[in-house]
C-alpha angles and dihedrals in degrees: 000000000000091000091053090051092048090049091051091047090049091052090049089051094050092045087054091051091049091050091049090052092047090048091053091048090050091049092049093046106027095161091057093046093046093047092048090052092048091050091051089051089049092055090047090053091047092053092041088054094052093059098062090042091056091044090047092052090051095044117107100202114078095222093051090044094049095045092047092050094046094047093044095047093048091048093047093047089050089053091049091048092050092047091046094047109026094168090058088048090049092051091051092046088051091055089052088050091053089051091049093051092048094048091044092047095050091045093051093047092050092047092046091060090052088058093042098124091052120089112257098026089127091066090062090046091051090048090053092049089048091052090051089048091052090049092049092046093052093042094048090057098038129161090021090051087065086072093062114011101076094041093048092049092048089048093050090048092051092045093049093046091047093050090048092052094047090048091047092049091049092049092047091047091052092047091049090049092054093044095052 
């Protein structure tokens, strides 16, 4: 049983190292990372568009058939457009990212004031302000920010996840060593 645990911990450790390496690559080449992500999203949209088209073709009712075909064709065409023009897809994804940061920032700020008497409410407020700052930073440089924003955020996420996994594996390995 101890060997199985050590093997699992070792796999966790190596997965963390791979994610750290991928995160560094994404941070060094954010355009490549962002474009790769957009292409994957494009293929997902293409496949997701095929499903309603097939269902629409098999549907008996004309309303269900028409809606399925329209939804599927629009989704599939969006996927094809994103795959064919990843930089356009990246610019659009960047706009969605701006919207996300603004909505998240405003939400955190509003919620932080609801918790105002509680200790630590200012951390939530600061997090909201930081989200708004990210949104403003990306928006103020758009569409150029599309070239770096998505790739940098993916890189930071991969790097953070990798560091967390390596740390977790190290902690588990120490705990297993003491328990043995």
